[in-house]
C-alpha positions in Angstrom: 116.7 -91.2 -12.0 113.5 -93.3 -12.4 112.4 -94.1 -16.2 109.7 -91.5 -16.9 112.5 -89.0 -16.4 114.8 -90.0 -18.8 115.5 -87.2 -21.7 118.0 -86.8 -24.5 120.1 -84.4 -22.1 120.1 -87.1 -19.6 120.2 -90.5 -20.9 124.3 -90.9 -21.3 124.1 -90.0 -17.7 121.7 -92.6 -16.9 123.2 -95.1 -19.0 126.9 -94.6 -17.6 125.3 -94.9 -13.6 124.1 -97.9 -14.6 127.5 -99.4 -15.6 129.1 -97.1 -12.6 126.3 -98.7 -10.0 125.2 -102.4 -11.6 127.7 -102.9 -14.0 129.8 -105.2 -11.2 127.3 -107.7 -10.7 127.3 -111.2 -12.2 126.7 -111.9 -15.6 124.2 -115.1 -14.8 127.4 -117.9 -14.9 129.9 -115.6 -17.2 133.4 -115.5 -15.9 132.9 -111.9 -15.9 131.3 -109.1 -14.8 128.1 -107.2 -16.7 130.2 -104.4 -17.4 133.2 -106.4 -18.7 130.6 -108.5 -20.6 129.2 -105.2 -22.4 132.5 -102.9 -22.3 134.6 -106.3 -24.6 131.4 -106.4 -27.2 131.8 -103.0 -27.9 135.6 -102.9 -27.7 135.6 -105.9 -30.2 132.8 -103.8 -32.3 135.1 -101.1 -32.2 138.1 -103.4 -33.3 136.5 -105.1 -36.2 136.1 -101.4 -37.5 131.8 -101.5 -37.0 129.7 -98.1 -37.2 128.7 -96.2 -34.4 125.7 -97.6 -34.2 126.7 -101.3 -34.2 129.1 -100.8 -31.4 126.5 -98.5 -29.1 124.5 -101.6 -29.8 127.4 -104.0 -28.5 127.8 -101.4 -25.8 123.8 -101.6 -24.8 122.9 -104.6 -25.6 122.9 -106.6 -22.2 121.5 -103.0 -20.5 117.7 -104.4 -20.9 119.2 -107.0 -18.0 118.6 -103.2 -15.6 115.0 -102.2 -17.3 113.2 -105.8 -17.0 110.3 -106.3 -14.7 111.2 -109.4 -14.5 114.4 -109.8 -11.9 118.0 -110.9 -13.2 117.5 -114.6 -12.2 114.6 -115.4 -14.8 117.0 -117.5 -17.0 118.4 -119.2 -14.1 115.1 -120.4 -13.1 113.7 -121.6 -16.6 112.1 -118.2 -17.1 112.6 -115.8 -20.0 113.1 -111.9 -18.8 113.4 -110.9 -22.5 116.0 -108.8 -21.7 116.7 -108.1 -25.5 113.0 -106.4 -25.9 113.0 -104.3 -23.0 116.3 -103.1 -23.7 115.6 -101.9 -26.8 112.6 -100.3 -25.1 114.3 -98.0 -23.3 116.8 -96.9 -25.9 114.3 -96.7 -29.1 113.3 -93.1 -27.5 116.6 -91.8 -28.1 118.8 -93.7 -30.6 118.0 -94.9 -33.7 116.6 -97.9 -35.3 120.5 -98.9 -36.1 121.5 -99.0 -32.8 118.3 -100.5 -31.0 117.0 -103.0 -33.5 120.3 -105.0 -33.3 119.7 -105.0 -29.3 116.8 -106.2 -29.9 117.6 -109.1 -32.0 120.5 -110.6 -30.8 118.8 -112.8 -28.7 117.3 -114.2 -31.8 120.5 -114.0 -33.5 121.7 -116.4 -31.3 119.0 -118.3 -32.4 119.0 -118.0 -35.9 123.1 -119.5 -35.8 122.4 -122.1 -34.4 119.4 -123.5 -36.9 122.1 -121.8 -39.8 125.6 -122.3 -38.8 126.2 -126.3 -37.6 129.1 -125.1 -35.4 127.9 -122.8 -33.8 126.3 -124.1 -31.3 129.3 -125.6 -29.8 130.8 -121.9 -29.8 128.4 -121.4 -26.8 129.5 -121.0 -22.8 127.5 -123.3 -20.6 125.5 -120.3 -19.6 124.3 -119.5 -23.1 123.3 -122.8 -23.9 121.3 -122.8 -20.8 119.7 -119.5 -21.7 119.1 -121.1 -25.6 116.9 -123.3 -24.2 114.9 -120.9 -22.0 114.9 -118.9 -25.1 113.2 -121.3 -27.8 116.3 -123.1 -29.1 117.4 -123.0 -32.8 115.3 -121.1 -34.8 113.2 -123.2 -37.3 112.7 -122.5 -41.4 110.3 -120.0 -41.1 111.9 -118.0 -38.2 114.9 -117.7 -40.4 113.2 -116.3 -43.0 111.4 -114.4 -41.0 114.2 -113.1 -38.9 116.3 -112.3 -42.8 113.0 -109.3 -43.4 114.9 -107.3 -40.4 116.7 -103.8 -41.8 119.6 -104.8 -39.2 119.7 -108.8 -39.4 122.9 -108.7 -40.2 124.4 -106.0 -37.9 122.6 -108.6 -35.2 124.6 -110.9 -36.0 127.6 -109.4 -35.8 126.3 -108.1 -32.6 125.8 -111.6 -31.3 129.2 -113.0 -32.2 130.9 -110.2 -30.2 128.4 -110.6 -27.1 129.4 -114.6 -27.1 133.3 -113.6 -27.4 132.7 -110.9 -24.6 133.3 -113.4 -21.9 137.1 -112.9 -21.0 138.1 -112.5 -17.7 140.7 -109.5 -16.8 140.4 -108.5 -20.8 141.4 -105.1 -20.9 138.9 -102.9 -22.4 138.5 -98.7 -22.5 135.8 -97.3 -19.6 132.2 -95.9 -20.5 133.4 -92.8 -20.9 135.4 -93.5 -23.6 131.8 -94.6 -25.6 130.3 -91.5 -24.0 131.5 -89.2 -27.1 130.3 -91.7 -29.5 126.2 -92.3 -28.1 126.5 -88.6 -27.8 126.8 -87.9 -31.3 124.3 -90.9 -32.3 122.1 -88.8 -29.9 122.7 -85.6 -31.9 122.4 -86.5 -35.2 118.8 -88.6 -34.0 117.5 -84.9 -33.2 118.1 -83.7 -36.6 
């Protein structure tokens, strides 16, 4: 299905297809696949009692790796693939801002936490440390202040922590279909 044929009627099927067809791909040096990682982040959000929007953002936070025009290997080759912007851009037409803004900010959230939380950097996986370098490193003071002006920056910080924690080989998680009703509720609410 091409991006230009996406609609509210088929976006969830489109996302499910990505998880099914491409979710088994490696996650840039992490010990889990892309789908395992995104499902783990969503499960962590759900267990924490996060809102439907934040659970959806956690589930879809790395979907931009599949929508970007840059190859997946970009980060490994020292180039940023801007997956956060690409993913948010695809979802903006369908989901509320409470879903796509934390996705768009989740890379910035890593940079923010590196600048504001002294021990955060030490918890990053080697692959996240590598991508941090490509993504600009820890934020400067002006960037920290600008980040805090975003409506959903706190949700982006929560998403970032689940992103970092969702890299456990063999962790049990629900499947994508478990989240289908949640995504459909968000779509229906957005139509009103």
